C-alpha positions, -999 to 999 in steps of 0.1 A, spaced: 510 -361 408 487 -333 396 455 -343 378 444 -325 347 408 -313 345 393 -314 310 361 -295 304 343 -303 272 319 -280 255 283 -292 250 289 -295 212 320 -317 218 300 -339 241 271 -342 216 296 -351 189 310 -379 210 275 -392 218 266 -393 181 241 -380 155 210 -390 175 220 -368 204 226 -339 180 191 -344 166 177 -344 201 195 -312 209 182 -295 177 146 -306 186 148 -292 221 159 -257 210 132 -231 213 117 -222 179 125 -188 164 98 -162 172 74 -152 145 51 -123 140 18 -121 122 17 -88 102 -15 -74 87 -10 -49 59 -43 -29 54 -55 -19 20 -41 15 9 -11 14 33 19 32 20 55 20 20 61 44 49 32 29 68 44 -7 61 79 0 73 65 14 105 43 -17 110 73 -40 103 94 -22 129 67 -22 155 64 -60 150 102 -64 153 104 -78 117 127 -50 107 149 -37 135 176 -14 121 168 21 109 185 16 76 165 -15 69 136 0 50 115 -11 21 122 14 -7 96 39 -21 101 22 -55 80 -7 -42 50 16 -37 19 -2 -51 36 -36 -53 33 -46 -16 0 -64 -17 -22 -58 13 -26 -92 31 -17 -111 63 19 -122 64 40 -142 88 77 -133 93 105 -144 116 115 -119 142 137 -103 130 139 -110 93 164 -97 68 153 -70 43 158 -93 13 136 -120 29 108 -95 36 110 -81 0 110 -116 -14 78 -126 5 60 -95 -6 71 -101 -42 60 -137 -42 25 -128 -29 21 -99 -54 30 -122 -82 5 -148 -70 -24 -124 -62 -20 -96 -88 1 -106 -118 -19 -138 -123 -52 -118 -128 -36 -93 -152 -39 -96 -190 -12 -117 -207 18 -98 -220 9 -67 -200 38 -42 -201 53 -31 -168 44 6 -175 8 -5 -181 8 -24 -148 22 6 -130 -6 28 -145 -32 3 -133 -17 3 -98 -14 41 -97 -51 45 -106 -61 18 -81 -41 34 -53 -59 67 -59 -93 51 -60 -85 30 -29 -80 62 -8 -107 83 -24 -138 60 -23 -146 31 0 -175 15 -19 -170 -9 -48 -197 3 -72 -188 40 -66 -151 32 -72 -159 20 -107 -178 53 -114 -148 73 -101 -125 53 -124 -146 64 -154 -144 100 -143 -106 96 -140 -103 82 -175 -124 110 -190 -103 136 -173 -70 121 -183 -82 117 -219 -93 154 -220 -62 167 -202 -83 178 -172 -66 178 -138 -78 148 -116 -80 170 -85 -80 141 -61 -74 148 -24 -58 115 -18 -28 126 -38 -22 156 -16 -25 134 15 3 113 1 29 140 -1 17 156 32 23 123 50 -1 132 77 -26 107 93 -53 133 91 -47 156 62 -83 167 56 -97 192 49 -75 201 20 -66 238 20 -59 263 -7 -22 262 3 -22 224 -2 -36 227 -37 -9 251 -46 20 230 -32 46 223 -59 47 185 -58 45 160 -87 19 142 -67 -4 173 -65 -32 164 -90 -47 198 -85 -17 216 -98 -4 190 -123 -24 172 -150 -21 134 -155 -13 107 -130 12 110 -101 47 96 -109 39 63 -91 12 47 -69 3 66 -37 -2 34 -17 -8 -3 -20 -42 -11 -34 -63 -42 -27 -81 -65 -51 -113 -44 -51 -97 -12 -62 -76 -30 -89 -108 -47 -101 -125 -12 -103 -98 1 -125 -101 -28 -149 -139 -26 -149 -150 10 -149 -187 19 -151 -195 44 -178 -215 74 -167 -222 111 -176 -204 123 -145 -173 145 -144 -172 155 -107 -177 140 -73 -172 146 -36 -176 126 -4 -204 135 20 -186 137 54 -217 125 73 -228 95 52 -194 88 36 -214 84 4 -200 98 -29 -221 125 -45 -216 127 -83 -222 157 -106 -224 161 -144 -215 198 -145 -192 222 -127 -222 243 -116 -238 212 -101 -206 202 -84 -201 237 -69 -237 236 -55 -229 202 -39 -197 217 -23 -219 243 -6 -246 218 3 -224 189 16 -192 206 27 -206 240 38 -179 257 18 -174 278 -13 -153 266 -41 
């Protein structure tokens, strides 16, 4: 007589053995891999998507954080499963932004006012590295916006050029037809040009009042040189940038 050979799957065997065996099986499975992701201050949505793909957090080309989140992806250190779903990634960024940014904002702050703060902070984040100088630049921004004077901030041009090294800014750059071109168009860009950190946000909310209207960055010392008048500013352009306005 022919004998039948019955082969049971591991899960059937574990079911026969009971719940304790199932628990043991679960505990011996290798843990899901994780990645530590550091988002630097000023990184754009484009930069962050690139970092997440390099770390294996986002794997498919269509899985991208949208540009509408620009300014709301708080720079910090995150831990993600590899890979993670897009909704999970967005949720983690949103939770951290709410905890680190919204909690320090004035009560009943309107969303459009928050967006304006983040837009200003994103510009300052890219323009000036030093805290005290950032607060002076914010004051200059506010005076220019109030008096309908173009901001003329190089960082805004670097945003739409999307180049790692966009400096020096050329005459052609300044004439480019883009809503982010603060040389050509008055007012703030349509939305933040990056994701600012705490220091830049604090600077926007605590500007230092000065008589200055102009500034530039010394390429050697990285210090910001401020000017009260256009003539003084033009002289500084020649002195520090070896160029004519």
